[in-house]
N, C-alpha and C positions, 0 to 999 in steps of 0.2 A: 459291618456299617457302623454297627454299635460303638465298636469300638474307637471310631474315629470323632465322634459324636464327643465326646470328653473334653479332648486337643481343642475341639474346634468352638465348645462353651468358654475354655481356656483363655483362646486365643482373644473372643471375642470381651470375656470378662476384661484383660487385659486394654484391648484395644479401648474399651470403658472408661475404663479409668484414666487412661491417658489424655482420652478427650476431657474428661471433667478435670482432671489436672491443670491444663490447659487453661478449660472456662473458668476456672478459680480466678487467674490473673494474677495472680501473687506471684509467680516463675517470672512472668514478666518484668517484674521490679527488684529480680532477681532474689528473692527471698525464697525458701524452705519450706514445708510446711510446719516445721517445728518453731518455725518463725513467727508463724500466727495464732499461737496458742494461746488463748485468754488467760492472762497471767494474775491467777487467783494466788494463796497464800501460798500452795504446795508448789505451781510453775515458778514462784518467786523462789523458793527456797532451791529445787531443781534447778537455777539458773546461775543461782551462787555457788552449786556446789560442781559446776561445767571446771576443764582445766582452762587455764588463762588464753592459750590459743584459739580454743574453740571458742569460748567467750568471745573473745577479740572481733574474730569472724563473724557471729552472730550480730554485736554491737554494729560493725560497720554494714551489716546485712539491710539492717535497719534504718540506719541511719541513711545509707544512700535511698533506702524505698519512701523514704520521706522526703528527702530532697526532690527525687522525680515526681514524688506524688504532687507536693508546692508547687512543681514548674509545669505539673501536668504532662507528665512524660513518659516513655519505657526504654527503656535498653534498647540496645538493639537486639535484633533476634537472636544471635550467636552470642548471645552474649545471657541471653535466659538459663533459668534455672532447668533443666533437662528430667524429666519424671527418672530416670535410671542413677541418676546422679542424686537426687532426694534421699537422703539418710535422713533417717530417723534419730539425732543426733542426740536430744533431751529426753527422750522415750524413757531409757532402762534409770536415767536420773530422777526421773520421777515417778517411777514404778519405784524404786526404791524408797523415794518419799512418803510415798502412798502406803508402802506396806511397816514401814516404820510408826507412820501415825495407827494405822491400824493396830498395830502390836501394842503401842501405848495405852491406847483407849484397852482395850482387851486385859493390859496389867491393871489397870484403874480399876475394874471392875471387878478383883480378885482383892 
């Protein structure tokens, strides 16, 4: 019985994450999670480093979401961003920017 508990807990956690993802609402505008990160200087630098097709996709999603918001509309359900398809495309670039920033700070201390 104990061996099934972690699997059940894992399924419950995934179920909660999916529920929360949909409850946030950004997916109903066609946005991905990384599209919603507050743009501080680190995020702006990470966005600047994105490959052009990824950057263009991001800008398309953001502009479409702004247009939908102004019209007080959401996308048809079949066009919502699905939890399973939402990949953290910006995260690797952001981690790199933060790591480089820390490295520069360490060098400045020496």
